Steps between C-alpha positions, in 0.01 A plus 500: 500500500305336217209379712450837665530674162229273365272590791565872449414464134182300567386738769577794276249366254242470776575854616454631150167321483395662826450180694777531764369599838670565832850384594374216717454292184873441454822539691823642363714533814533838670609849413862603540559735795618849414824620658550866589841599358692830475511694173808467279798705604582543130223605263466602142529863396313600185309787341286265296123515541444138399704186555445124498609223733453124460457279809439124536375371833280195461153501348455829316141545618610614843807698397295694248226553755742651752664744257163608362428645845827696526488878455714615209454180302348573162452138390586149616478227236519127564722310261814297440871585506820298470411294195415550136185617322408159362454347851339800666167326562344407834467125442849482347667705774333277758716208378794672674759455225460818287729732701201724560383615840153631566575870524346842524606805302446810713484839332542778753560871546839547670393847620235331714664172595861391462635175365645433845158535662355250249779262598412551867136400430611212277723350767278584795144434381470366148684172565748311717850556355654212700310220321696329223308407185169515681256739657240387750314201349661540156827321417729507196743746339208682339413625852855613587587827664671714235555859396555595138679841521418739217821697540842491664366736765215261589755219513722699736213597734357145515842342565576751779158449662529122507842536665359752750208276598718191534759686706230629732342156541166636389376147423549173684669351194721641223337673209503280188365758256687488167594801292452380145574652161196655341423361156137598468167496681198322356155593635288210623166403357205737558343265758800545728490882502333667804427149630506596867250782448271300272493186716524612866323181623715259299654266764861551394460876512322501836759281669824617336459843352235716668708486820790658309286798404387532859861488619595771249230723643604422860879531460518778242180707539662805332574290194163327479215603271157345537408506133726269294652602166349244267637374169163451336382850588755627249402263215 
């Protein structure tokens, strides 16, 4: 939604300037509730030691923040997928007509965590897969629920898992997550990387995203790591 996007951008500038205080200053709705779901019956089998997955599930600040606290994740980068390089910019994507979705590229070690387990966390904690072209307070196709499979095996596992969850009635409404063709991932601007960690008192983060990290720790304690894997630590 254009008005909300404008507020996010304005408040982002204030956060960067260090003048945003506690969450009481603004209201951005409420956090999505996590749903405990079973693991996928079909999972990927690989001998690889490194693999990537690309997930879209609303504002990338929270999705990145969740995956940065998952054991076996080597890196989680906020960015854009679904569109072209020339429109892969925050303000342009916010117009909602570029084909891009705010996304996160997750690099992980399959010997420590499987693609199927990442999907379980994505559907359960990172976002609400039953919301169409929106997520929490954010609306528009740039906030859609989408997976960009990196291989035919990822496509097969994701399709089977969605069918499994829908058949089991794991959510109150049908899953609307789209499986989209991957045509490139474009990292977001530096100010958007590690945003949850760098701005833990930013109102949007406090209300919408810190609860997701807490839910990850509560529902999947064996998968949770206290210290996040940060993008800027590797720069």
